[in-house]
C-alpha positions as CSV (number, residue, x, y, z in Angstrom):
1,M,-0.5,-0.3,-0.1
2,D,1.4,3.1,-1.4
3,W,1.6,5.9,1.8
4,W,-0.4,8.3,0.0
5,M,-3.1,5.6,-0.3
6,A,-2.9,5.4,3.5
7,V,-3.3,9.1,4.2
8,F,-5.8,9.1,1.9
9,L,-8.3,6.3,3.1
10,G,-7.7,7.2,6.9
11,I,-8.6,10.6,6.4
12,I,-11.7,8.9,4.4
13,Q,-13.0,7.4,7.6
14,G,-11.8,10.2,10.4
15,I,-14.7,11.7,7.5
16,T,-17.2,9.9,7.1
17,E,-17.1,7.7,10.4
18,W,-18.7,10.1,11.9
19,F,-20.1,12.8,9.6
20,P,-24.0,11.3,8.7
21,I,-23.0,9.8,5.4
22,S,-22.1,6.5,5.7
23,S,-18.1,5.2,6.0
24,S,-18.7,1.4,4.4
25,G,-20.8,3.2,1.7
26,H,-17.6,5.5,0.9
27,L,-15.8,2.6,1.2
28,A,-17.5,-0.3,-1.2
29,I,-17.9,3.5,-3.6
30,F,-13.6,3.8,-3.9
31,Q,-13.4,0.2,-4.3
32,F,-15.8,-0.2,-7.1
33,Y,-14.4,3.0,-9.1
34,F,-10.7,3.5,-7.8
35,I,-9.4,0.9,-6.1
36,E,-8.2,-2.5,-6.9
37,E,-8.4,-4.0,-4.4
38,E,-10.5,-4.5,-0.7
39,P,-8.1,-2.8,1.9
40,P,-6.3,-5.1,3.8
41,I,-8.3,-6.4,7.5
42,L,-5.2,-4.7,9.4
43,F,-5.6,-2.0,8.1
44,D,-8.7,-1.6,8.6
45,I,-8.5,-2.6,12.3
46,I,-5.8,0.0,12.7
47,L,-7.5,2.9,11.1
48,H,-11.2,1.9,14.0
49,L,-8.6,1.9,16.4
50,G,-8.2,5.8,15.8
51,S,-11.4,6.9,15.8
52,L,-11.9,4.1,19.3
53,C,-8.6,6.4,20.9
54,V,-10.8,9.4,19.8
55,I,-14.5,8.7,20.8
56,L,-12.6,7.7,24.4
57,Y,-10.7,10.8,24.7
58,I,-13.4,13.3,23.7
59,M,-15.9,10.6,25.4
60,R,-13.2,10.3,28.7
61,D,-15.4,12.0,31.6
62,E,-18.7,10.0,29.9
63,V,-16.8,6.9,30.0
64,R,-14.9,7.2,33.7
65,Q,-17.7,7.8,35.0
66,V,-19.1,4.9,33.2
67,L,-16.8,1.5,34.5
68,V,-17.0,3.5,37.9
69,T,-20.8,3.3,37.9
70,F,-20.7,-0.5,36.2
71,P,-20.0,-2.3,39.7
72,K,-23.3,-0.3,41.5
73,F,-25.1,-1.5,38.1
74,L,-24.7,-4.8,38.8
75,A,-25.7,-4.9,41.8
76,N,-28.7,-3.7,40.9
77,Y,-30.0,-4.6,36.5
78,Q,-32.7,-6.6,38.4
79,N,-34.4,-3.3,39.5
80,F,-33.5,-1.6,35.9
81,G,-37.1,0.4,35.9
82,N,-36.0,2.5,38.6
83,L,-32.7,2.9,37.8
84,K,-31.7,5.9,37.2
85,G,-28.9,8.2,35.5
86,D,-25.4,6.6,34.9
87,E,-26.4,2.8,36.5
88,R,-29.7,2.7,33.3
89,L,-27.4,4.7,30.7
90,I,-25.8,1.9,30.9
91,G,-28.2,-0.5,31.2
92,M,-29.2,1.4,28.0
93,I,-26.0,0.7,26.5
94,I,-26.0,-2.9,27.2
95,I,-29.9,-2.9,25.4
96,A,-29.2,-1.2,22.8
97,S,-25.8,-3.4,22.0
98,I,-28.3,-6.3,21.9
99,P,-30.3,-6.1,18.0
100,T,-26.9,-4.7,16.9
101,A,-25.4,-7.7,18.1
102,I,-27.6,-10.4,16.6
103,I,-28.1,-8.0,13.3
104,G,-24.3,-7.9,13.1
105,F,-24.0,-11.9,13.8
106,T,-26.8,-12.9,11.5
107,F,-25.5,-11.2,8.1
108,D,-22.3,-12.0,8.2
109,S,-20.1,-10.1,4.6
110,T,-20.8,-13.0,3.0
111,I,-24.2,-12.1,2.9
112,I,-23.6,-8.4,3.2
113,G,-21.0,-8.6,0.1
114,D,-22.9,-7.4,-3.0
115,F,-23.6,-4.5,-1.3
116,Y,-20.1,-3.8,-2.0
117,T,-20.5,-4.9,-6.1
118,E,-23.7,-3.0,-6.7
119,M,-23.7,0.5,-6.9
120,H,-27.5,0.7,-7.2
121,L,-27.7,-0.4,-4.1
122,V,-25.5,1.5,-1.8
123,G,-26.9,4.3,-3.5
124,G,-30.4,3.3,-2.5
125,C,-28.8,3.1,1.4
126,L,-27.4,6.2,0.7
127,V,-31.0,7.6,-0.2
128,F,-32.2,5.9,3.1
129,T,-29.7,8.0,5.2
130,G,-30.2,11.2,3.9
131,L,-33.9,10.9,4.2
132,I,-34.0,10.0,8.4
133,V,-31.7,12.6,8.8
134,W,-33.8,15.2,7.3
135,F,-36.9,14.0,8.5
136,S,-34.8,14.1,12.3
137,K,-34.7,18.4,11.6
138,D,-37.7,19.4,12.8
139,Y,-37.0,17.3,16.0
140,D,-36.1,18.6,19.1
141,G,-36.6,15.8,22.1
142,K,-36.4,17.3,25.6
143,K,-35.9,13.6,27.3
144,Q,-33.0,12.4,28.7
145,I,-31.8,9.1,30.2
146,D,-33.9,8.8,32.8
147,D,-37.5,9.4,30.9
148,F,-36.5,7.4,27.9
149,P,-38.7,4.5,27.2
150,I,-36.2,1.4,26.2
151,K,-38.9,-0.3,23.9
152,N,-37.1,3.3,22.0
153,V,-33.2,2.3,22.9
154,L,-34.3,-1.4,21.0
155,L,-34.7,0.5,18.1
156,I,-32.0,3.0,18.5
157,G,-30.3,-0.4,18.8
158,F,-31.7,-1.3,15.7
159,F,-31.1,1.3,13.8
160,Q,-27.2,0.4,14.2
161,G,-27.6,-2.7,13.5
162,L,-29.1,-1.8,10.2
163,A,-25.4,0.0,9.7
164,I,-24.0,-3.1,8.2
165,L,-25.5,-2.0,5.5
166,P,-23.1,0.4,3.4
167,G,-24.6,3.4,2.6
168,V,-26.3,3.8,5.6
169,S,-24.4,5.9,7.7
170,R,-24.4,4.4,12.4
171,S,-23.9,8.1,13.2
172,G,-26.8,9.3,10.7
173,S,-29.4,7.0,11.4
174,T,-29.3,6.5,15.6
175,I,-28.8,10.1,16.0
176,A,-31.6,10.5,13.5
177,I,-33.9,8.5,15.1
178,S,-32.9,9.0,18.8
179,K,-34.4,12.6,18.1
180,I,-37.1,11.3,16.4
181,L,-38.0,9.5,19.6
182,G,-37.8,12.6,21.1
183,M,-34.1,12.7,23.1
184,D,-32.1,16.3,23.3
185,P,-30.2,16.5,20.2
186,V,-26.8,16.5,22.1
187,R,-27.8,13.9,24.7
188,A,-28.3,11.6,21.0
189,A,-24.7,12.2,19.3
190,R,-23.2,11.1,23.1
191,F,-25.0,8.3,23.4
192,S,-24.8,7.3,20.2
193,F,-21.1,8.1,20.9
194,L,-20.8,5.5,23.3
195,L,-22.9,2.8,21.5
196,F,-19.7,3.5,18.7
197,I,-17.4,1.7,21.2
198,P,-19.0,-1.7,21.9
199,A,-20.6,-1.8,18.2
200,I,-16.4,-1.2,16.7
201,V,-14.7,-3.7,20.1
202,G,-17.0,-6.5,18.3
203,A,-16.9,-5.7,15.2
204,T,-13.2,-5.3,15.4
205,L,-13.1,-8.7,17.9
206,L,-14.5,-10.5,14.3
207,K,-12.7,-9.4,12.5
208,I,-8.9,-10.0,14.1
209,G,-10.8,-13.8,13.6
210,D,-9.9,-13.4,10.0
211,L,-6.3,-11.5,10.0
212,N,-4.2,-15.2,9.1
213,D,-1.4,-14.0,7.0
214,T,-2.4,-11.1,5.8
215,V,-1.0,-8.8,7.8
216,S,2.5,-8.8,6.0
217,E,0.3,-7.3,3.1
218,V,0.5,-3.5,4.7
219,S,3.4,-2.3,5.8
220,E,3.8,-0.6,9.6
221,F,4.9,2.6,7.9
222,S,1.5,2.6,6.5
223,L,-0.4,2.0,9.5
224,I,0.7,4.3,11.4
225,L,-0.4,7.0,8.6
226,G,-3.5,5.4,9.0
227,F,-4.1,5.4,12.7
228,I,-2.9,9.3,12.7
229,T,-4.3,10.3,9.9
230,S,-7.7,9.3,11.1
231,V,-7.2,10.3,14.4
232,I,-6.2,14.0,13.2
233,T,-9.1,13.6,11.3
234,S,-11.7,12.0,13.8
235,Y,-11.6,14.7,16.4
236,F,-12.0,17.5,14.2
237,S,-15.0,15.7,12.5
238,I,-16.5,14.9,15.9
239,N,-16.6,18.7,17.2
240,L,-17.5,19.6,13.9
241,L,-20.5,17.9,14.2
242,L,-21.2,18.3,17.6
243,Q,-21.5,21.8,16.5
244,L,-23.5,21.0,13.5
245,I,-26.1,18.8,16.3
246,K,-26.0,22.7,18.6
247,K,-27.4,24.9,15.9
248,Q,-29.6,22.7,14.3
249,Q,-27.5,21.5,11.3
250,F,-28.0,17.8,11.1
251,H,-30.0,17.8,8.3
252,Y,-26.8,19.1,5.7
253,F,-26.3,16.2,4.8
254,T,-28.6,15.2,3.6
255,P,-28.6,17.0,-0.2
256,Y,-25.0,15.5,-0.1
257,C,-26.5,12.0,0.6
258,L,-29.8,12.2,-1.6
259,I,-27.4,13.7,-4.8
260,L,-24.7,11.0,-3.7
261,G,-27.1,7.7,-3.1
262,I,-29.3,9.1,-6.6
263,F,-25.7,9.7,-9.0
264,L,-25.0,5.7,-8.3
265,I,-28.1,4.5,-9.3
266,Y,-28.9,6.6,-12.0
267,T,-25.4,5.0,-13.5
268,S,-25.6,2.0,-12.1
269,L,-29.2,0.9,-13.4
270,F,-29.3,3.3,-16.1
C-alpha cells in the first residue's frame, strides 16, 4: 500500500465514520471505482482503532463514570425500571447493543458482500440515510436518559445494526432516530458515540479472526500513517458534528447523501 493511499483512507475513515454519510458506503464506492483491491483487514482495524481512541478521549468523562458505576449497575440491574443516571445509561447501552449484535452475527460478510459491488444498492442506502436525517430536523426533543423508554432504546440499537449495510450511516441513523423518538439532540449524539464503543470493539474482535496471513500485506509505515490521519480527522469531525447538532444543522448532510445516492442508482441501472 502506497503511503498516500494510507493517508487518503485514514482521512476518509475519520470523516465518514462520524458525519452522517456512511463510512462503509464510501469504502464501497472507492473500492468499486478507484481501488483495485480491498484494503487489508489489519489496516481497516487500525483505522477504526484510531476512531475509537478519539471517541474514548472526547467521551472520557462519560466513559470514566460508566466504568466507576458498572459494579453498582451489576448489583441493581434486576431493578432496571427504577435505575437512574449512569446506572440507567449503562443498561441502555447494553440493551441497544443487543439488536446490533444480533444483526451483525446474522448477516455476515458473505450475505452483505453484494452491497459492495452493486452501486445501486449502496445508492439506495445513502438515500435512506439522507431521508431519515432530513426527517429528524424538525424534532428537538427534551428527553434525557432517565425518561427515555426502553422500547425506544431497542429501536436505536436496531437502526445501528442496519449500518452493516454500506450506505447506511451508523451515526446518522442512530442520532436521527434518537431525535425522532424525543431525545435531546446533543444527548442523542453523545449516546450514539457511546454506542459506537461496544459496536466497534465487537466488530474488531470478529475481524481479528480473519487476519491470518494478511498482516504482511501492509507496511508498519502505512499502518502508522493511517492511524494518525484517522485520529486527526476523527477529532475535528466529531467536534464539528457536535457544533452542527447544537445549531440544529444536522440535516445539512442530506443533500450530499441524496445527490450521491441518486447518482449511484442512475449510473448503475441506466
